[in-house]
C-alpha positions as CSV (number, residue, x, y, z in Angstrom):
1,M,129.6,153.0,138.9
2,M,126.6,153.2,136.7
3,R,128.4,151.6,133.8
4,S,129.6,148.6,135.9
5,F,126.1,148.2,137.2
6,S,124.6,148.1,133.7
7,L,127.4,145.7,132.7
8,C,126.6,143.5,135.7
9,C,122.8,143.6,134.8
10,T,123.6,142.6,131.2
11,L,125.7,139.7,132.3
12,L,123.0,138.5,134.7
13,H,120.3,138.9,132.0
14,R,122.4,136.8,129.5
15,A,123.0,134.1,132.2
16,A,119.3,134.1,133.0
17,L,118.4,133.7,129.2
18,E,121.0,130.9,128.8
19,T,119.6,128.9,131.7
20,Q,116.0,129.6,130.5
21,H,117.1,128.4,127.0
22,Q,118.7,125.3,128.5
23,Q,115.5,124.5,130.4
24,Q,113.4,124.8,127.2
25,I,115.5,122.3,125.2
26,R,113.5,119.0,125.1
27,S,113.8,115.9,123.1
28,K,112.2,115.8,119.7
29,H,110.1,112.8,120.4
30,S,108.1,111.7,123.5
31,S,108.9,108.4,125.1
32,T,105.8,106.8,123.5
33,Q,106.9,108.1,120.1
34,V,110.4,106.8,120.6
35,K,109.0,103.3,121.4
36,R,106.8,103.4,118.3
37,L,109.3,104.9,115.9
38,F,112.6,103.3,116.8
39,N,111.8,99.9,118.3
40,Q,111.0,96.8,116.3
41,N,107.2,96.9,116.5
42,P,105.0,95.3,113.9
43,A,104.0,98.5,112.2
44,R,107.6,99.7,111.7
45,R,108.5,96.2,110.4
46,R,105.7,96.4,107.8
47,V,106.8,99.9,106.7
48,L,110.5,98.7,106.4
49,L,109.5,95.6,104.5
50,K,107.5,97.8,102.1
51,Q,110.7,99.8,101.5
52,Q,112.6,96.5,101.1
53,K,115.1,97.1,103.8
54,E,116.8,94.2,105.4
55,L,115.9,93.6,109.1
56,P,117.4,91.0,111.4
57,L,115.1,88.1,111.8
58,I,113.6,87.4,115.2
59,E,113.9,83.9,116.5
60,N,111.5,81.4,114.9
61,E,110.6,83.8,112.2
62,T,110.8,82.6,108.6
63,P,111.9,85.0,105.9
64,S,108.9,86.2,103.9
65,L,110.9,87.3,100.8
66,L,112.4,84.1,99.2
67,S,114.9,84.3,96.4
68,E,113.8,81.2,94.6
69,P,110.2,80.3,93.7
70,R,108.7,77.2,95.2
71,F,106.8,76.4,92.0
72,P,108.9,76.8,88.9
73,Q,107.2,77.2,85.5
74,V,106.6,73.8,83.8
75,F,105.1,75.0,80.5
76,Q,106.0,77.4,77.8
77,P,102.8,79.1,76.7
78,V,102.0,80.5,73.3
79,F,99.8,83.6,73.3
80,L,97.5,84.7,70.5
81,P,97.2,88.5,69.7
82,N,94.0,88.7,71.8
83,G,95.8,87.4,74.9
84,W,94.5,83.9,74.9
85,S,96.8,81.0,75.6
86,E,96.1,77.3,75.4
87,P,96.5,75.5,78.7
88,P,98.8,72.5,78.7
89,E,97.4,69.0,78.4
90,S,96.2,67.7,81.8
91,S,98.4,64.7,81.5
92,S,101.6,66.7,81.3
93,V,101.0,69.2,84.2
94,D,99.5,68.4,87.6
95,V,97.8,71.6,88.8
96,S,96.6,70.0,92.0
97,V,100.1,70.3,93.6
98,Y,99.7,74.1,94.0
99,P,98.2,75.4,97.2
100,F,96.3,78.0,95.1
101,H,94.2,77.8,92.0
102,V,93.2,80.3,89.3
103,A,90.2,79.3,87.2
104,R,89.8,80.4,83.6
105,T,86.7,82.3,82.5
106,A,83.7,80.2,81.5
107,N,80.6,80.4,79.4
108,K,82.3,80.4,76.0
109,P,80.6,79.2,72.9
110,S,80.9,75.5,72.1
111,N,82.6,74.8,75.4
112,A,85.8,76.6,74.4
113,I,88.6,77.1,76.9
114,G,88.4,80.6,78.4
115,F,90.9,83.3,79.2
116,L,93.0,83.7,82.3
117,P,91.2,86.2,84.5
118,V,93.9,88.9,84.6
119,Y,92.6,92.4,84.0
120,T,94.1,95.9,84.0
121,D,92.2,98.7,85.7
122,F,92.8,102.4,85.0
123,R,91.6,104.8,87.6
124,I,92.0,108.5,88.6
125,G,92.1,109.7,85.0
126,G,94.5,106.9,84.0
127,S,97.2,107.9,86.5
128,K,96.5,104.9,88.8
129,V,97.0,101.6,87.1
130,T,96.4,98.3,88.8
131,T,96.3,94.7,87.7
132,I,93.6,92.4,89.0
133,I,93.7,88.6,89.2
134,R,90.2,87.2,89.7
135,K,88.8,83.7,90.3
136,T,91.5,82.7,92.8
137,T,91.0,80.1,95.4
138,G,93.1,78.3,98.0
139,D,96.1,79.8,99.9
140,L,96.2,83.3,98.5
141,N,99.1,84.3,100.7
142,E,101.2,81.6,98.9
143,L,100.0,83.0,95.6
144,V,101.2,86.5,96.6
145,K,104.6,85.3,97.8
146,E,105.2,83.4,94.5
147,L,104.0,86.4,92.5
148,E,106.3,88.7,94.4
149,I,109.3,86.4,93.6
150,Y,108.4,86.2,90.0
151,L,108.0,90.0,89.6
152,R,111.2,90.6,91.4
153,Q,113.1,88.2,89.1
154,N,111.6,89.8,86.0
155,H,112.1,93.4,87.2
156,P,115.3,93.3,89.4
157,T,116.0,97.0,89.1
158,S,112.5,98.3,90.0
159,K,110.8,98.2,93.3
160,T,108.5,95.2,94.0
161,P,104.9,96.3,93.5
162,E,102.5,96.3,96.4
163,I,100.1,93.3,96.2
164,Q,96.8,93.2,98.1
165,I,94.4,90.4,98.7
166,R,90.8,91.6,98.3
167,T,87.6,89.9,99.5
168,G,85.9,87.7,97.1
169,G,89.1,85.9,95.9
170,S,90.8,88.6,93.9
171,V,94.4,89.8,94.1
172,V,95.3,93.4,93.2
173,V,98.8,94.4,92.0
174,N,99.8,98.1,91.8
175,G,101.1,98.7,88.3
176,N,100.5,97.3,84.8
177,Y,101.8,93.7,85.1
178,S,99.0,91.9,83.2
179,R,101.2,90.4,80.5
180,E,103.8,89.2,82.9
181,I,101.2,87.7,85.3
182,R,99.4,86.0,82.4
183,R,102.6,84.5,81.2
184,W,103.5,83.3,84.8
185,L,100.0,81.8,85.4
186,A,100.0,80.0,82.0
187,G,103.6,78.8,82.6
188,L,102.4,77.2,85.9
189,G,99.7,75.3,83.9
190,F,96.5,77.3,84.7
């Protein structure tokens, strides 16, 4: 009798533990987290675009990542060892057709033509390398789009670098792309 009673208590105890365990099982995410993480909200789209994953386009949305540049290179620049390149003659290239403009450096002796304002910045002991384009005016978003297309075409296997627009008319690219950007800007005629 005692043995059947203890067996009955054990079975009841297991059943109580199982129901208690079933009651404690909850979903991993709250309903707010599910909306934020798994729905197509702007923050999630930005993260996925950074990871270059394809997303279905919403109606009336234009693709931000174009495969062909709107402004092809019109000039083959020749660079000196110090990084200077001669701009094309003003009669052969019309720079006014671009929605953005990059001015060359000024205040050179005897009114010489300056350099393209593309600089490399090494920070955090040299482990963080960025390329800075200064003296930009006009539609900087269009400049960033064209630059992304150019870098993607020249580095198809690597991830497209993050490009930021800073206040004061400068554009910052993560990574050391100063030579490629100088060649691209000079090829456009700047």
